[in-house]
ChimeraX commands (.cxc) that place a marker at each C-alpha (Angstrom):
marker #1 position 33.99,-90.53,-31.32 radius 0.5
marker #1 position 31.12,-91.91,-33.37 radius 0.5
marker #1 position 28.73,-89.76,-35.33 radius 0.5
marker #1 position 25.94,-90.03,-32.74 radius 0.5
marker #1 position 28.13,-88.69,-29.92 radius 0.5
marker #1 position 29.24,-85.74,-32.03 radius 0.5
marker #1 position 25.65,-84.78,-32.77 radius 0.5
marker #1 position 24.76,-84.86,-29.05 radius 0.5
marker #1 position 27.64,-82.53,-28.16 radius 0.5
marker #1 position 26.64,-80.12,-30.92 radius 0.5
marker #1 position 23.05,-80.02,-29.63 radius 0.5
marker #1 position 24.27,-79.23,-26.10 radius 0.5
marker #1 position 26.41,-76.31,-27.37 radius 0.5
marker #1 position 23.47,-74.88,-29.30 radius 0.5
marker #1 position 21.14,-75.09,-26.25 radius 0.5
marker #1 position 23.72,-73.38,-24.00 radius 0.5
marker #1 position 24.17,-70.57,-26.56 radius 0.5
marker #1 position 20.40,-69.98,-26.81 radius 0.5
marker #1 position 19.98,-69.85,-23.01 radius 0.5
marker #1 position 22.84,-67.35,-22.66 radius 0.5
marker #1 position 21.40,-65.10,-25.36 radius 0.5
marker #1 position 18.00,-65.11,-23.63 radius 0.5
marker #1 position 19.45,-64.16,-20.26 radius 0.5
marker #1 position 21.42,-61.27,-21.80 radius 0.5
marker #1 position 18.29,-59.93,-23.56 radius 0.5
marker #1 position 16.18,-60.01,-20.41 radius 0.5
marker #1 position 18.90,-58.30,-18.33 radius 0.5
marker #1 position 19.52,-55.42,-20.75 radius 0.5
marker #1 position 15.80,-54.76,-21.30 radius 0.5
marker #1 position 15.30,-54.08,-17.56 radius 0.5
marker #1 position 17.95,-51.37,-17.22 radius 0.5
marker #1 position 16.67,-48.03,-15.79 radius 0.5
marker #1 position 16.74,-45.06,-18.15 radius 0.5
marker #1 position 19.30,-42.51,-16.90 radius 0.5
marker #1 position 17.90,-39.21,-15.41 radius 0.5
marker #1 position 19.67,-37.18,-18.07 radius 0.5
marker #1 position 17.43,-38.68,-20.76 radius 0.5
marker #1 position 14.25,-36.85,-19.59 radius 0.5
marker #1 position 12.45,-35.83,-22.80 radius 0.5
marker #1 position 12.79,-32.17,-23.72 radius 0.5
marker #1 position 8.99,-31.74,-23.88 radius 0.5
marker #1 position 8.70,-32.60,-20.16 radius 0.5
marker #1 position 11.61,-30.75,-18.48 radius 0.5
marker #1 position 12.36,-30.83,-14.78 radius 0.5
marker #1 position 10.78,-27.68,-13.23 radius 0.5
marker #1 position 13.14,-25.02,-11.89 radius 0.5
marker #1 position 13.03,-24.39,-8.12 radius 0.5
marker #1 position 10.76,-21.51,-7.02 radius 0.5
marker #1 position 12.92,-18.66,-5.66 radius 0.5
marker #1 position 12.34,-17.75,-2.02 radius 0.5
marker #1 position 10.97,-14.27,-1.33 radius 0.5
marker #1 position 13.45,-11.61,-0.27 radius 0.5
marker #1 position 13.26,-11.14,3.52 radius 0.5
marker #1 position 11.71,-7.85,4.62 radius 0.5
marker #1 position 13.95,-5.26,6.23 radius 0.5
marker #1 position 14.12,-5.37,9.99 radius 0.5
marker #1 position 11.93,-3.06,12.05 radius 0.5
marker #1 position 13.72,-0.10,13.65 radius 0.5
marker #1 position 15.29,-0.75,17.02 radius 0.5
marker #1 position 14.47,1.49,20.00 radius 0.5
marker #1 position 16.51,4.65,20.01 radius 0.5
marker #1 position 17.24,7.70,17.91 radius 0.5
marker #1 position 16.19,7.42,14.26 radius 0.5
marker #1 position 15.56,9.64,11.24 radius 0.5
marker #1 position 12.61,8.78,8.99 radius 0.5
marker #1 position 11.36,10.41,5.81 radius 0.5
marker #1 position 7.80,9.92,4.56 radius 0.5
marker #1 position 4.35,11.37,3.92 radius 0.5
marker #1 position 1.90,12.75,6.47 radius 0.5
marker #1 position -1.16,10.45,6.52 radius 0.5
marker #1 position -4.17,9.37,8.56 radius 0.5
marker #1 position -2.93,6.24,10.31 radius 0.5
marker #1 position -4.65,2.98,9.26 radius 0.5
marker #1 position -6.28,0.62,11.73 radius 0.5
marker #1 position -5.67,-3.09,12.22 radius 0.5
marker #1 position -8.22,-5.84,11.77 radius 0.5
marker #1 position -11.19,-6.36,9.42 radius 0.5
marker #1 position -12.91,-3.10,10.41 radius 0.5
marker #1 position -10.32,-0.59,9.18 radius 0.5
marker #1 position -12.80,2.25,8.64 radius 0.5
marker #1 position -11.27,5.47,9.92 radius 0.5
marker #1 position -13.84,7.48,11.88 radius 0.5
marker #1 position -11.22,9.97,12.97 radius 0.5
marker #1 position -7.85,11.01,11.58 radius 0.5
marker #1 position -4.85,10.28,13.74 radius 0.5
marker #1 position -1.98,12.12,12.06 radius 0.5
marker #1 position 1.10,10.01,11.50 radius 0.5
marker #1 position 3.89,9.29,9.05 radius 0.5
marker #1 position 4.09,6.65,6.33 radius 0.5
marker #1 position 7.83,6.16,5.97 radius 0.5
marker #1 position 9.66,5.37,2.77 radius 0.5
marker #1 position 10.29,1.97,4.37 radius 0.5
marker #1 position 6.54,1.26,4.08 radius 0.5
marker #1 position 5.92,1.37,7.84 radius 0.5
marker #1 position 3.54,3.69,9.69 radius 0.5
marker #1 position 4.68,5.73,12.68 radius 0.5
marker #1 position 2.76,7.57,15.37 radius 0.5
marker #1 position 4.13,11.05,16.06 radius 0.5
marker #1 position 4.32,12.42,19.59 radius 0.5
marker #1 position 3.68,16.17,20.15 radius 0.5
marker #1 position 3.46,16.99,16.44 radius 0.5
marker #1 position 0.91,19.74,17.14 radius 0.5
marker #1 position 3.48,21.86,19.00 radius 0.5
marker #1 position 5.24,22.52,15.69 radius 0.5
marker #1 position 2.17,24.14,14.11 radius 0.5
marker #1 position -0.60,22.87,11.84 radius 0.5
marker #1 position 1.58,23.22,8.73 radius 0.5
marker #1 position 3.36,19.97,9.58 radius 0.5
marker #1 position 0.03,18.16,9.96 radius 0.5
marker #1 position -1.01,18.76,6.35 radius 0.5
marker #1 position -1.99,15.42,4.81 radius 0.5
marker #1 position 0.23,14.51,1.87 radius 0.5
marker #1 position 3.23,16.63,2.76 radius 0.5
marker #1 position 6.63,14.93,2.89 radius 0.5
marker #1 position 8.56,15.35,6.15 radius 0.5
marker #1 position 11.90,14.27,7.51 radius 0.5
marker #1 position 11.56,13.55,11.22 radius 0.5
marker #1 position 14.29,12.79,13.74 radius 0.5
marker #1 position 13.60,11.57,17.24 radius 0.5
marker #1 position 13.50,8.68,19.67 radius 0.5
marker #1 position 11.63,5.63,18.40 radius 0.5
marker #1 position 9.53,3.59,20.84 radius 0.5
marker #1 position 8.12,0.25,19.53 radius 0.5
marker #1 position 4.80,0.72,21.33 radius 0.5
marker #1 position 1.18,0.09,20.39 radius 0.5
marker #1 position -1.17,2.95,19.59 radius 0.5
marker #1 position -4.95,2.68,19.92 radius 0.5
marker #1 position -7.88,4.72,18.59 radius 0.5
marker #1 position -10.66,6.07,20.84 radius 0.5
marker #1 position -12.77,3.02,19.96 radius 0.5
marker #1 position -10.02,0.73,21.28 radius 0.5
marker #1 position -8.88,-0.58,17.89 radius 0.5
marker #1 position -5.12,-0.56,17.37 radius 0.5
marker #1 position -3.48,1.48,14.63 radius 0.5
marker #1 position -1.14,-0.41,12.32 radius 0.5
marker #1 position 2.02,1.37,13.44 radius 0.5
marker #1 position 5.55,0.11,13.99 radius 0.5
marker #1 position 5.77,2.39,17.02 radius 0.5
marker #1 position 5.84,6.02,18.10 radius 0.5
marker #1 position 8.48,8.68,17.45 radius 0.5
marker #1 position 9.14,11.34,20.11 radius 0.5
marker #1 position 10.00,14.20,17.76 radius 0.5
marker #1 position 13.30,16.00,18.25 radius 0.5
marker #1 position 13.35,17.90,14.94 radius 0.5
marker #1 position 11.52,17.90,11.61 radius 0.5
marker #1 position 11.56,19.63,8.26 radius 0.5
marker #1 position 9.44,19.75,5.11 radius 0.5
marker #1 position 10.84,18.07,2.01 radius 0.5
marker #1 position 9.84,20.15,-1.04 radius 0.5
marker #1 position 7.61,18.33,-3.49 radius 0.5
marker #1 position 5.20,18.92,-6.38 radius 0.5
marker #1 position 1.96,20.81,-5.77 radius 0.5
marker #1 position -1.03,18.50,-5.42 radius 0.5
marker #1 position -4.22,17.69,-3.55 radius 0.5
marker #1 position -4.33,15.47,-0.48 radius 0.5
marker #1 position -8.14,15.19,-0.51 radius 0.5
marker #1 position -9.86,12.72,-2.81 radius 0.5
marker #1 position -13.08,13.06,-4.77 radius 0.5
marker #1 position -15.95,12.40,-4.25 radius 0.5
marker #1 position -16.22,14.11,-0.89 radius 0.5
marker #1 position -18.16,12.50,1.98 radius 0.5
marker #1 position -21.91,12.82,1.46 radius 0.5
marker #1 position -23.90,15.60,3.08 radius 0.5
marker #1 position -27.50,15.37,4.28 radius 0.5
marker #1 position -30.07,18.07,3.57 radius 0.5
marker #1 position -30.89,20.04,6.70 radius 0.5
marker #1 position -27.88,18.79,8.67 radius 0.5
marker #1 position -24.67,20.70,9.41 radius 0.5
marker #1 position -21.75,19.78,7.17 radius 0.5
marker #1 position -18.03,20.46,7.61 radius 0.5
marker #1 position -15.31,19.14,5.31 radius 0.5
marker #1 position -11.82,20.44,4.53 radius 0.5
marker #1 position -10.02,20.12,1.19 radius 0.5
marker #1 position -6.26,20.00,1.68 radius 0.5
marker #1 position -3.32,20.44,-0.69 radius 0.5
marker #1 position 0.43,20.00,-0.33 radius 0.5
marker #1 position 3.33,21.74,-2.03 radius 0.5
marker #1 position 6.88,23.02,-1.66 radius 0.5
marker #1 position 6.50,24.25,1.90 radius 0.5
marker #1 position 8.04,27.57,0.90 radius 0.5
marker #1 position 4.68,29.31,0.49 radius 0.5
marker #1 position 1.34,29.20,2.22 radius 0.5
marker #1 position -1.01,27.39,-0.17 radius 0.5
marker #1 position -4.14,29.29,-1.15 radius 0.5
marker #1 position -7.19,27.32,-2.27 radius 0.5
marker #1 position -10.36,28.64,-3.88 radius 0.5
marker #1 position -13.38,27.45,-5.88 radius 0.5
marker #1 position -12.78,28.50,-9.49 radius 0.5
marker #1 position -15.60,26.73,-11.39 radius 0.5
marker #1 position -18.92,25.00,-10.75 radius 0.5
marker #1 position -21.11,25.60,-7.71 radius 0.5
marker #1 position -21.32,24.44,-4.13 radius 0.5
marker #1 position -24.53,22.99,-2.70 radius 0.5
marker #1 position -26.99,25.62,-1.55 radius 0.5
marker #1 position -26.31,26.48,2.08 radius 0.5
marker #1 position -22.58,25.71,1.99 radius 0.5
marker #1 position -19.77,28.26,1.90 radius 0.5
marker #1 position -16.05,27.85,1.23 radius 0.5
marker #1 position -13.44,29.66,3.30 radius 0.5
marker #1 position -9.67,29.57,3.06 radius 0.5
marker #1 position -7.44,29.20,4.87 radius 0.5
marker #1 position -8.11,29.09,8.58 radius 0.5
marker #1 position -4.94,28.76,10.60 radius 0.5
marker #1 position -1.39,28.10,9.48 radius 0.5
marker #1 position -1.38,25.67,6.58 radius 0.5
marker #1 position -5.18,25.30,6.70 radius 0.5
marker #1 position -7.14,24.02,3.71 radius 0.5
marker #1 position -10.37,25.06,2.02 radius 0.5
marker #1 position -13.18,24.53,4.52 radius 0.5
marker #1 position -16.69,23.74,3.31 radius 0.5
marker #1 position -19.16,24.59,6.04 radius 0.5
marker #1 position -22.88,25.12,6.40 radius 0.5
marker #1 position -26.23,23.35,6.21 radius 0.5
marker #1 position -27.27,22.19,2.72 radius 0.5
marker #1 position -30.84,23.03,1.80 radius 0.5
marker #1 position -31.28,21.16,-1.50 radius 0.5
marker #1 position -30.52,17.55,-2.41 radius 0.5
marker #1 position -28.54,16.68,-5.52 radius 0.5
marker #1 position -25.08,16.01,-6.90 radius 0.5
marker #1 position -22.80,19.03,-7.15 radius 0.5
marker #1 position -19.53,19.32,-9.08 radius 0.5
marker #1 position -17.03,22.14,-8.66 radius 0.5
marker #1 position -13.35,22.85,-9.29 radius 0.5
marker #1 position -10.84,23.89,-6.65 radius 0.5
marker #1 position -7.54,25.56,-7.54 radius 0.5
marker #1 position -4.50,25.43,-5.28 radius 0.5
marker #1 position -1.85,28.15,-5.60 radius 0.5
marker #1 position 1.67,27.70,-4.21 radius 0.5
marker #1 position 3.72,30.79,-4.99 radius 0.5
marker #1 position 3.86,30.94,-8.77 radius 0.5
marker #1 position 2.52,27.41,-9.28 radius 0.5
marker #1 position -1.10,26.32,-9.39 radius 0.5
marker #1 position -3.04,23.13,-9.94 radius 0.5
marker #1 position -6.78,22.45,-10.19 radius 0.5
marker #1 position -8.95,19.45,-9.33 radius 0.5
marker #1 position -12.64,18.69,-9.79 radius 0.5
marker #1 position -14.64,17.55,-6.77 radius 0.5
marker #1 position -18.09,15.98,-6.45 radius 0.5
marker #1 position -20.35,16.28,-3.43 radius 0.5
marker #1 position -23.72,14.56,-3.09 radius 0.5
marker #1 position -26.40,15.97,-0.81 radius 0.5
marker #1 position -28.89,13.31,0.29 radius 0.5
marker #1 position -32.50,13.91,1.20 radius 0.5
marker #1 position -33.37,13.60,4.87 radius 0.5
marker #1 position -35.70,10.62,5.11 radius 0.5
marker #1 position -38.14,10.41,8.02 radius 0.5
marker #1 position -37.67,7.45,10.33 radius 0.5
marker link #1:1,2 radius 0.2
marker link #1:2,3 radius 0.2
marker link #1:3,4 radius 0.2
marker link #1:4,5 radius 0.2
marker link #1:5,6 radius 0.2
marker link #1:6,7 radius 0.2
marker link #1:7,8 radius 0.2
marker link #1:8,9 radius 0.2
marker link #1:9,10 radius 0.2
marker link #1:10,11 radius 0.2
marker link #1:11,12 radius 0.2
marker link #1:12,13 radius 0.2
marker link #1:13,14 radius 0.2
marker link #1:14,15 radius 0.2
marker link #1:15,16 radius 0.2
marker link #1:16,17 radius 0.2
marker link #1:17,18 radius 0.2
marker link #1:18,19 radius 0.2
marker link #1:19,20 radius 0.2
marker link #1:20,21 radius 0.2
marker link #1:21,22 radius 0.2
marker link #1:22,23 radius 0.2
marker link #1:23,24 radius 0.2
marker link #1:24,25 radius 0.2
marker link #1:25,26 radius 0.2
marker link #1:26,27 radius 0.2
marker link #1:27,28 radius 0.2
marker link #1:28,29 radius 0.2
marker link #1:29,30 radius 0.2
marker link #1:30,31 radius 0.2
marker link #1:31,32 radius 0.2
marker link #1:32,33 radius 0.2
marker link #1:33,34 radius 0.2
marker link #1:34,35 radius 0.2
marker link #1:35,36 radius 0.2
marker link #1:36,37 radius 0.2
marker link #1:37,38 radius 0.2
marker link #1:38,39 radius 0.2
marker link #1:39,40 radius 0.2
marker link #1:40,41 radius 0.2
marker link #1:41,42 radius 0.2
marker link #1:42,43 radius 0.2
marker link #1:43,44 radius 0.2
marker link #1:44,45 radius 0.2
marker link #1:45,46 radius 0.2
marker link #1:46,47 radius 0.2
marker link #1:47,48 radius 0.2
marker link #1:48,49 radius 0.2
marker link #1:49,50 radius 0.2
marker link #1:50,51 radius 0.2
marker link #1:51,52 radius 0.2
marker link #1:52,53 radius 0.2
marker link #1:53,54 radius 0.2
marker link #1:54,55 radius 0.2
marker link #1:55,56 radius 0.2
marker link #1:56,57 radius 0.2
marker link #1:57,58 radius 0.2
marker link #1:58,59 radius 0.2
marker link #1:59,60 radius 0.2
marker link #1:60,61 radius 0.2
marker link #1:61,62 radius 0.2
marker link #1:62,63 radius 0.2
marker link #1:63,64 radius 0.2
marker link #1:64,65 radius 0.2
marker link #1:65,66 radius 0.2
marker link #1:66,67 radius 0.2
marker link #1:67,68 radius 0.2
marker link #1:68,69 radius 0.2
marker link #1:69,70 radius 0.2
marker link #1:70,71 radius 0.2
marker link #1:71,72 radius 0.2
marker link #1:72,73 radius 0.2
marker link #1:73,74 radius 0.2
marker link #1:74,75 radius 0.2
marker link #1:75,76 radius 0.2
marker link #1:76,77 radius 0.2
marker link #1:77,78 radius 0.2
marker link #1:78,79 radius 0.2
marker link #1:79,80 radius 0.2
marker link #1:80,81 radius 0.2
marker link #1:81,82 radius 0.2
marker link #1:82,83 radius 0.2
marker link #1:83,84 radius 0.2
marker link #1:84,85 radius 0.2
marker link #1:85,86 radius 0.2
marker link #1:86,87 radius 0.2
marker link #1:87,88 radius 0.2
marker link #1:88,89 radius 0.2
marker link #1:89,90 radius 0.2
marker link #1:90,91 radius 0.2
marker link #1:91,92 radius 0.2
marker link #1:92,93 radius 0.2
marker link #1:93,94 radius 0.2
marker link #1:94,95 radius 0.2
marker link #1:95,96 radius 0.2
marker link #1:96,97 radius 0.2
marker link #1:97,98 radius 0.2
marker link #1:98,99 radius 0.2
marker link #1:99,100 radius 0.2
marker link #1:100,101 radius 0.2
marker link #1:101,102 radius 0.2
marker link #1:102,103 radius 0.2
marker link #1:103,104 radius 0.2
marker link #1:104,105 radius 0.2
marker link #1:105,106 radius 0.2
marker link #1:106,107 radius 0.2
marker link #1:107,108 radius 0.2
marker link #1:108,109 radius 0.2
marker link #1:109,110 radius 0.2
marker link #1:110,111 radius 0.2
marker link #1:111,112 radius 0.2
marker link #1:112,113 radius 0.2
marker link #1:113,114 radius 0.2
marker link #1:114,115 radius 0.2
marker link #1:115,116 radius 0.2
marker link #1:116,117 radius 0.2
marker link #1:117,118 radius 0.2
marker link #1:118,119 radius 0.2
marker link #1:119,120 radius 0.2
marker link #1:120,121 radius 0.2
marker link #1:121,122 radius 0.2
marker link #1:122,123 radius 0.2
marker link #1:123,124 radius 0.2
marker link #1:124,125 radius 0.2
marker link #1:125,126 radius 0.2
marker link #1:126,127 radius 0.2
marker link #1:127,128 radius 0.2
marker link #1:128,129 radius 0.2
marker link #1:129,130 radius 0.2
marker link #1:130,131 radius 0.2
marker link #1:131,132 radius 0.2
marker link #1:132,133 radius 0.2
marker link #1:133,134 radius 0.2
marker link #1:134,135 radius 0.2
marker link #1:135,136 radius 0.2
marker link #1:136,137 radius 0.2
marker link #1:137,138 radius 0.2
marker link #1:138,139 radius 0.2
marker link #1:139,140 radius 0.2
marker link #1:140,141 radius 0.2
marker link #1:141,142 radius 0.2
marker link #1:142,143 radius 0.2
marker link #1:143,144 radius 0.2
marker link #1:144,145 radius 0.2
marker link #1:145,146 radius 0.2
marker link #1:146,147 radius 0.2
marker link #1:147,148 radius 0.2
marker link #1:148,149 radius 0.2
marker link #1:149,150 radius 0.2
marker link #1:150,151 radius 0.2
marker link #1:151,152 radius 0.2
marker link #1:152,153 radius 0.2
marker link #1:153,154 radius 0.2
marker link #1:154,155 radius 0.2
marker link #1:155,156 radius 0.2
marker link #1:156,157 radius 0.2
marker link #1:157,158 radius 0.2
marker link #1:158,159 radius 0.2
marker link #1:159,160 radius 0.2
marker link #1:160,161 radius 0.2
marker link #1:161,162 radius 0.2
marker link #1:162,163 radius 0.2
marker link #1:163,164 radius 0.2
marker link #1:164,165 radius 0.2
marker link #1:165,166 radius 0.2
marker link #1:166,167 radius 0.2
marker link #1:167,168 radius 0.2
marker link #1:168,169 radius 0.2
marker link #1:169,170 radius 0.2
marker link #1:170,171 radius 0.2
marker link #1:171,172 radius 0.2
marker link #1:172,173 radius 0.2
marker link #1:173,174 radius 0.2
marker link #1:174,175 radius 0.2
marker link #1:175,176 radius 0.2
marker link #1:176,177 radius 0.2
marker link #1:177,178 radius 0.2
marker link #1:178,179 radius 0.2
marker link #1:179,180 radius 0.2
marker link #1:180,181 radius 0.2
marker link #1:181,182 radius 0.2
marker link #1:182,183 radius 0.2
marker link #1:183,184 radius 0.2
marker link #1:184,185 radius 0.2
marker link #1:185,186 radius 0.2
marker link #1:186,187 radius 0.2
marker link #1:187,188 radius 0.2
marker link #1:188,189 radius 0.2
marker link #1:189,190 radius 0.2
marker link #1:190,191 radius 0.2
marker link #1:191,192 radius 0.2
marker link #1:192,193 radius 0.2
marker link #1:193,194 radius 0.2
marker link #1:194,195 radius 0.2
marker link #1:195,196 radius 0.2
marker link #1:196,197 radius 0.2
marker link #1:197,198 radius 0.2
marker link #1:198,199 radius 0.2
marker link #1:199,200 radius 0.2
marker link #1:200,201 radius 0.2
marker link #1:201,202 radius 0.2
marker link #1:202,203 radius 0.2
marker link #1:203,204 radius 0.2
marker link #1:204,205 radius 0.2
marker link #1:205,206 radius 0.2
marker link #1:206,207 radius 0.2
marker link #1:207,208 radius 0.2
marker link #1:208,209 radius 0.2
marker link #1:209,210 radius 0.2
marker link #1:210,211 radius 0.2
marker link #1:211,212 radius 0.2
marker link #1:212,213 radius 0.2
marker link #1:213,214 radius 0.2
marker link #1:214,215 radius 0.2
marker link #1:215,216 radius 0.2
marker link #1:216,217 radius 0.2
marker link #1:217,218 radius 0.2
marker link #1:218,219 radius 0.2
marker link #1:219,220 radius 0.2
marker link #1:220,221 radius 0.2
marker link #1:221,222 radius 0.2
marker link #1:222,223 radius 0.2
marker link #1:223,224 radius 0.2
marker link #1:224,225 radius 0.2
marker link #1:225,226 radius 0.2
marker link #1:226,227 radius 0.2
marker link #1:227,228 radius 0.2
marker link #1:228,229 radius 0.2
marker link #1:229,230 radius 0.2
marker link #1:230,231 radius 0.2
marker link #1:231,232 radius 0.2
marker link #1:232,233 radius 0.2
marker link #1:233,234 radius 0.2
marker link #1:234,235 radius 0.2
marker link #1:235,236 radius 0.2
marker link #1:236,237 radius 0.2
marker link #1:237,238 radius 0.2
marker link #1:238,239 radius 0.2
marker link #1:239,240 radius 0.2
marker link #1:240,241 radius 0.2
marker link #1:241,242 radius 0.2
marker link #1:242,243 radius 0.2
marker link #1:243,244 radius 0.2
marker link #1:244,245 radius 0.2
marker link #1:245,246 radius 0.2
marker link #1:246,247 radius 0.2
view
C-alpha cells in the first residue's frame, strides 16, 4: 500500500469515530430524569386523607339514647325558633322528637337537663306550626326515661328577650342540676324593670318566671341564684325595655 492510500484509510477511521461520538452524546443528553430525582425543595404532595364516614342513623325499632333536653332546631335558612318544641340532642349529635314527654311531668322538660330515654324510634319528619320541618332524625315513643345527674347550671342565656314598655312580658329563667332536688331560683342582686315581678317556681321543675308590664324603658341588670340542695350557682342577666313608638 502506498502512502496516499494509507492516509485515506486513516481519514475514514477518524471520520467514523467522530460521527459515533456525536451520536452517543446526542442520545445520552435526551434521557428522561428518573422520578426519584425530584428536588427536595419541591416534594411530591402527600394525598389528602378522606374524611371519616359519619355513623349510621338509627334503624327503626327499640333504642336507648342519652342527651340534653333542648328546643329543637328548624331546617332551612329561616331557623328562627318562634316556639320551643322540646326534644333531645343525643350524644351522637342528632336531634330527636319525643312523643308524650309531658305525661312524665314538667321536670323532664327542663332545658339543659341530661336524660337517658328508651323507646321505639320512628324515622319520621316533624313539622312546626308554621309548616317548617324540624331538623330531627326521627321521633322516639318513650318507654322509660331517667335523669342523668350533672353539674348545676343555667339553661337560659343572657341577654333575655327584649320587653316593650306598656306591653305584657313573660319570660322564664331555667336551671338544671342533679335531679335529686327541686331547684330554687331567686333574684339576689340588681333590680328588675319597674312593673315586672319574679316568682319561683310554678309547677314541678319550674323556673323563675318574670311576669308583668314594664312601665319604664332602659337596660336592667340583675343576678339570679340557683340552689340545688347544698349547691348554688349565680348568673347575671340583662333585660332591655324598649320605648313604645307610635306608628
